[in-house]
Each structure stands twice: as C-alpha cells, then as structure tokens.
C-alpha positions as CSV (number, residue, x, y, z in Angstrom):
1,X,97.9,185.6,255.1
2,X,96.6,184.2,258.4
3,X,97.3,180.6,259.2
4,X,94.5,178.1,258.6
5,X,92.7,176.4,261.5
6,X,93.1,173.0,260.0
7,X,96.0,171.3,258.1
8,X,94.9,168.3,256.0
9,X,97.7,165.8,255.5
10,X,97.4,163.0,252.9
11,X,100.1,160.4,252.2
12,X,99.9,159.2,248.6
13,X,101.4,156.3,246.7
14,X,100.3,155.8,243.0
15,X,96.8,157.1,243.5
16,X,96.3,159.8,240.8
17,X,92.6,159.2,240.3
18,X,91.9,159.0,244.0
19,X,93.7,162.3,244.7
20,X,91.7,163.9,241.9
21,X,88.4,162.8,243.6
22,X,89.7,163.9,247.0
23,X,90.8,167.3,245.9
24,X,87.7,167.9,244.0
25,X,85.6,167.2,247.1
26,X,87.9,169.5,249.2
27,X,87.5,172.3,246.6
28,X,83.7,172.1,247.3
29,X,83.9,172.7,251.0
30,X,81.6,175.3,252.4
31,X,84.2,176.2,255.1
32,X,87.6,177.1,253.6
33,X,89.6,177.5,256.8
34,X,92.1,174.7,255.9
35,X,95.2,173.9,253.9
36,X,96.0,170.6,252.2
37,X,99.4,169.0,252.1
38,X,99.8,166.1,249.7
39,X,102.9,164.0,250.4
40,X,103.9,161.7,247.5
41,X,105.7,158.8,249.0
42,X,108.0,157.8,246.2
43,X,105.3,157.0,243.7
44,X,106.1,155.7,240.2
45,X,103.0,157.5,239.0
46,X,103.2,160.9,240.7
47,X,100.1,163.1,241.0
48,X,101.8,166.5,240.9
49,X,100.0,167.6,237.7
50,X,96.7,166.7,239.3
51,X,97.5,168.7,242.4
52,X,98.5,171.7,240.3
53,X,95.1,172.0,238.6
54,X,93.4,172.4,242.0
55,X,95.7,175.1,243.3
56,X,93.4,177.9,242.1
57,X,90.6,176.2,244.1
58,X,92.3,174.9,247.2
59,X,95.2,176.0,249.4
60,X,97.2,172.9,248.5
61,X,100.9,172.1,248.7
62,X,102.6,169.1,247.1
63,X,105.8,167.4,248.2
64,X,107.6,164.4,246.7
65,X,109.9,162.2,248.8
66,X,111.5,158.8,248.7
67,X,109.3,155.8,249.6
68,X,109.5,155.2,253.4
69,X,106.0,154.4,254.4
70,X,102.7,156.2,255.0
71,X,103.5,157.1,258.7
72,X,106.7,158.8,257.8
73,X,105.0,160.5,255.0
74,X,102.3,161.9,257.4
75,X,105.0,163.1,259.8
76,X,106.8,164.8,256.8
77,X,103.6,166.6,256.1
78,X,103.0,167.6,259.7
79,X,106.5,169.2,259.8
80,X,105.4,171.5,256.9
81,X,102.0,172.3,258.2
82,X,100.7,175.5,259.8
83,X,97.2,174.7,261.2
84,X,96.1,174.5,264.8
85,X,94.6,171.1,264.1
86,X,96.1,168.3,262.0
87,X,93.6,166.3,260.0
88,X,94.4,163.0,258.3
89,X,92.5,161.5,255.4
90,X,93.4,158.5,253.3
91,X,93.8,159.2,249.6
92,X,90.8,157.0,248.8
93,X,88.4,159.3,250.7
94,X,85.8,161.7,249.4
95,X,84.9,164.5,251.8
96,X,81.3,165.8,252.1
97,X,80.9,169.5,251.4
98,X,80.0,170.4,254.9
99,X,82.7,168.4,256.6
100,X,84.9,171.4,257.9
101,X,81.9,173.5,258.7
102,X,80.6,170.7,260.9
103,X,84.0,170.0,262.4
104,X,84.5,173.7,263.3
105,X,81.0,174.0,264.9
106,X,81.5,170.8,266.9
107,X,85.0,171.7,268.2
108,X,83.7,175.2,269.2
109,X,80.9,173.5,271.1
110,X,82.9,170.7,272.6
111,X,86.7,171.2,272.4
112,X,88.6,167.9,271.9
113,X,92.3,167.2,271.8
114,X,91.9,164.3,269.4
115,X,88.9,163.3,267.3
116,X,87.6,161.2,264.5
117,X,84.5,160.5,262.5
118,X,82.9,157.5,260.9
119,X,82.9,156.5,257.2
120,X,80.2,155.8,254.7
121,X,79.7,154.7,251.2
122,X,79.0,157.3,248.5
123,X,76.2,156.6,245.9
124,X,78.9,156.5,243.2
125,X,80.8,153.6,244.8
126,X,80.7,150.2,243.1
127,X,78.4,147.5,244.7
128,X,81.6,145.7,245.9
129,X,82.8,148.8,247.6
130,X,79.4,149.3,249.3
131,X,79.3,145.7,250.4
132,X,82.8,146.0,251.9
133,X,81.9,149.2,253.6
134,X,79.0,147.5,255.2
135,X,81.2,144.6,256.3
136,X,83.7,147.1,257.9
137,X,81.1,149.2,259.7
138,X,78.3,146.8,260.8
139,X,77.9,145.8,264.4
140,X,77.3,142.3,263.2
141,X,80.8,142.1,261.8
142,X,83.1,144.5,263.7
143,X,81.2,145.0,266.9
144,X,80.9,148.7,266.0
145,X,84.6,149.5,266.8
146,X,85.0,151.6,263.7
147,X,82.8,154.5,264.7
148,X,79.4,152.9,264.3
149,X,76.2,153.8,266.2
150,X,76.7,151.0,268.7
151,X,80.2,150.3,270.1
152,X,81.7,147.6,272.3
153,X,84.9,149.6,273.2
154,X,86.1,153.2,273.6
155,X,86.2,155.1,270.3
156,X,89.5,154.9,268.6
157,X,90.0,157.4,265.7
158,X,91.3,155.8,262.5
159,X,93.6,157.6,260.1
160,X,91.1,157.7,257.2
161,X,89.3,160.3,259.2
162,X,91.3,161.5,262.2
163,X,92.5,164.8,263.7
164,X,94.3,166.1,266.7
165,X,95.6,169.5,268.0
166,X,99.1,170.9,267.5
167,X,99.6,170.6,271.2
168,X,99.0,166.8,271.0
169,X,101.7,166.5,268.3
170,X,104.2,168.6,270.3
171,X,103.6,166.4,273.3
172,X,103.2,162.9,271.9
173,X,105.0,163.1,268.5
174,X,104.0,161.7,265.2
175,X,103.0,158.3,263.8
176,X,105.2,155.3,263.9
177,X,105.7,153.1,260.8
178,X,103.8,150.0,261.7
179,X,100.5,148.2,260.9
180,X,97.6,149.8,262.8
181,X,99.7,152.9,263.4
182,X,96.5,154.9,264.0
183,X,95.5,152.7,266.9
184,X,99.0,153.0,268.3
185,X,98.8,156.8,267.9
186,X,95.4,157.0,269.6
187,X,96.6,154.9,272.5
188,X,99.6,157.1,273.0
189,X,97.4,160.2,273.0
190,X,95.0,158.7,275.5
191,X,97.8,157.6,277.8
192,X,99.2,161.1,277.7
193,X,96.0,162.3,279.3
194,X,94.4,164.0,276.2
195,X,90.7,163.7,275.6
196,X,89.4,161.8,272.5
197,X,86.0,162.0,271.0
198,X,83.8,160.8,268.1
199,X,82.3,163.6,266.0
200,X,79.6,161.5,264.4
201,X,78.3,164.1,261.8
202,X,81.9,164.6,260.5
203,X,81.9,161.5,258.3
204,X,83.8,160.8,255.1
205,X,83.1,158.5,252.1
206,X,85.8,155.8,252.1
207,X,86.3,153.8,249.0
208,X,88.3,151.0,250.6
209,X,89.3,147.9,248.6
210,X,87.8,147.3,245.2
211,X,87.8,143.5,245.3
212,X,87.4,140.7,247.9
213,X,90.9,139.3,247.5
214,X,92.6,142.6,248.5
215,X,90.0,143.1,251.2
216,X,90.9,139.7,252.7
217,X,94.5,140.6,252.8
218,X,93.8,143.9,254.4
219,X,91.7,142.5,257.3
220,X,94.2,139.6,257.7
221,X,96.9,142.1,258.4
222,X,94.6,144.0,260.8
223,X,94.1,140.7,262.8
224,X,97.9,140.2,263.0
225,X,98.5,143.7,264.0
226,X,96.1,143.4,267.0
227,X,98.6,141.0,268.6
228,X,101.4,143.5,268.0
229,X,99.3,146.1,269.8
230,X,98.8,143.7,272.7
231,X,102.5,143.3,273.1
232,X,103.0,147.1,272.9
233,X,100.2,147.9,275.3
234,X,99.5,145.0,277.7
235,X,95.9,145.2,278.8
236,X,94.7,147.0,275.7
237,X,93.0,144.0,274.1
238,X,89.3,143.7,274.8
239,X,86.8,141.0,274.3
240,X,85.5,142.5,271.1
241,X,89.0,142.1,269.5
242,X,88.9,138.4,270.1
243,X,85.4,137.8,268.7
244,X,86.4,137.2,265.0
245,X,89.0,134.6,266.1
246,X,86.4,132.9,268.3
247,X,83.9,133.0,265.4
248,X,86.4,131.3,263.1
249,X,87.1,128.5,265.6
250,X,83.4,128.0,266.5
251,X,82.4,128.2,262.8
252,X,84.9,125.5,261.9
253,X,83.7,123.3,264.7
254,X,80.0,123.8,263.6
255,X,80.9,122.9,260.0
256,X,82.7,119.7,261.1
257,X,79.8,118.8,263.4
258,X,77.4,119.5,260.5
259,X,79.3,117.2,258.2
260,X,80.0,114.3,260.6
261,X,77.2,114.5,263.2
262,X,74.1,116.2,261.9
263,X,73.2,119.1,259.5
264,X,71.4,120.8,262.4
265,X,74.7,121.9,263.7
266,X,74.9,124.3,260.7
267,X,71.7,126.1,261.9
268,X,73.5,128.8,264.0
269,X,75.6,129.7,260.9
270,X,72.5,129.9,258.8
271,X,70.8,132.1,261.2
272,X,73.8,134.5,261.4
273,X,74.1,134.7,257.6
274,X,70.4,135.4,257.2
275,X,70.7,138.1,259.9
276,X,73.7,139.6,258.0
277,X,71.8,139.5,254.8
278,X,68.7,141.2,256.2
279,X,70.8,143.9,258.0
280,X,72.7,144.6,254.8
281,X,69.6,144.9,252.7
282,X,68.0,147.3,255.2
283,X,71.2,149.3,255.5
284,X,72.1,149.6,251.8
285,X,68.5,149.4,250.5
286,X,69.7,147.0,247.8
287,X,69.2,143.3,247.4
288,X,72.3,143.0,245.2
289,X,74.5,144.8,247.6
290,X,72.9,142.9,250.5
291,X,73.8,139.6,248.8
292,X,77.4,140.7,248.2
293,X,77.7,141.9,251.8
294,X,77.2,138.4,253.1
295,X,80.5,137.1,251.6
296,X,82.1,140.4,252.4
297,X,81.1,139.9,256.1
298,X,82.4,136.4,256.1
299,X,85.7,137.6,254.6
300,X,86.0,140.3,257.2
301,X,85.5,137.9,260.1
302,X,87.6,135.1,258.6
303,X,90.4,137.3,257.4
304,X,90.8,139.2,260.7
305,X,90.2,136.0,262.7
306,X,92.8,133.9,260.9
307,X,95.4,136.7,261.0
308,X,94.7,137.1,264.8
309,X,95.1,133.4,265.4
310,X,98.3,133.1,263.4
311,X,99.9,136.0,265.1
312,X,98.8,134.8,268.6
313,X,100.2,131.4,268.0
314,X,103.5,132.5,266.4
315,X,104.2,135.6,268.5
316,X,102.8,134.7,271.9
317,X,102.6,130.9,272.2
318,X,105.7,130.1,270.2
319,X,107.6,133.3,270.7
320,X,108.6,133.6,267.1
321,X,108.9,136.8,265.0
322,X,109.3,140.0,266.9
323,X,109.5,139.4,270.6
324,X,108.2,141.6,273.4
325,X,111.4,143.5,273.8
326,X,111.5,144.4,270.2
327,X,107.9,145.6,270.3
328,X,108.7,147.8,273.3
329,X,111.7,149.2,271.4
330,X,109.3,150.2,268.7
331,X,107.1,151.8,271.3
332,X,110.0,153.9,272.6
333,X,111.0,154.8,269.0
334,X,114.3,153.0,269.1
C-alpha cells in the first residue's frame, strides 16, 4: 500500500465523544489520501473502542501512552506517521467533508512548507460555543490574529488546524511542551527559512470551551504565555499582542472616571459594546448569540489582558518565576 500524502495526528485526553465526532467527519472526506493517528495521552477514559469502530471507514491507528502532555503526544504520533505532510487537529474539531480535497488542490497550486487554516462554528454547536467562537475570531476582540479576514500581524498557524512538511520536521524538530507551543513551533519554522501561509478555504469547526469560566481560564493562560514567547523570542511581540492589556487598563480607568467624575466617561465603553453586539448579530445571524457574544468578548479581552499584565509584572518587572536564561534553555531543548 502506498504511503498517504497526509498524516493527521491528534493528541487525546479523556475526549471520547469528541473523538467520535472527529473521526466521523474524517470518514466523510471526499479525498481519502490521509492516515489518522490518535495518541491517547494517559487518559482515564480511553477512546480505543471508539477508534476501533471507525477502522473500516478510515485509515486510523491508535496508541496509548503515559500522560506527558499534548506536545509530547504529538511528537509521539509524528514518529509513527508515514505521510509527506503532518496535519494537526485538536480533538474537539470537526472537519468539513472537502477539507483534504481543498488542501491538496491549494498545495498543488501554491506549495507551502507550513500552513494553517481558520476555524468556524458548526450549526450544531451550542449558543455558548458559537459566542465564544465569535470572540476568538472577531477583529474587534483579537485583531484578526487567529486567521480572520483582516489581520494585524503575520499569519501564525495554530495547532487546532495546522500542517507542515516532513522536511520541516526533519529540520526543525517537533513541538515543545509549553503553553502556546504552536506559536513557538511556527516561530521556529519561520526562523529556519521555511515559508508559511494561510489556506483560508481549509477551515475546521472548532468546538472550543463549553462555558465562560473555562474560557476565561484558557485566554488568561494565553495572555501569560505571550510573555514567555517574548522572553524566548525578543522582538516577537507586536502592538496587537498588547492591545488587550491596554484595553483592560483603559477600561478600568474609564470605569473609575465614570463613577467618580462623570457617567460620560463610560460612553467609549458603551460604544464598543454596541459595536461588538452589532458585529456579532451580523456575523452569527442570531440575536441570542449576539447578546452572548458581548460577555464572551469581554471575557476574551479581560482574561488575556489580565494574564498578560500579571506575567509582565512578575516575569519582566519583578524577575520572578522562570527567568530569561531558563526560557532560553527551553528554546534550546535543554
């Protein structure tokens, strides 16, 4: 049997239902030139039986290993893969039927060493998931840095929908176990001289978090990890990365001014929230989801911004936690 063009590698930890949805979507692909490698990272609720039922429909392999983290699990899968391109999905993704047909066509037309695509919300997602998806993809909340139509920085593939060639892996190596490991990986690939591109039609449906509390924790960690990336890659931080932190500081000042000076100081916040609501309603075509997207957007900005501020103060201003030498040691794989 000839080797597949693509090897899909998915790390899994206690996600039986999500793996079922993912494999079902992969079984419905119009282009079948891929293998799937599921790496169970020490789950207490393994999905081996779920994988087994899809073996007649998908070229899928299942591996169980001790819990060491998603990056190590991805590298474990890479070492057992055969494809010319390595594709990475999160277990909570659903893949549109034409994904690999589109990917093949786009790579034939414009060869890329590393690539990624955007994410979207499937019609079956809950209103909360759709609201969170809007918050994570809207220009009004993220500056378009996650593969939106308008972007304020160079495109950086994210591991929920990311791929690169076998040659990239042989040259750069695999993922490192750290927060924002996909940004770290993309940066190393770019620094090695490989070309990186956004394949906009190759989108996935990403379920993301199912409640606002978990969503806040997720984006808070994203904010903290941006400082780690700054220490690893001096000069990598752009203005867009600081905007949520600035928004938190300015928002707090406006609220204080509105309370102690005049309510008119709250007007800019009101205008922004109305703009967010209108954009969400237009994007999602739902008043309910639009209303939920407003607190989701506030959580996205406040969570990321506060995480960024805390890490900046503790790691850079106070020099606590991991110092620069330790960050560099991680970069060198020591």
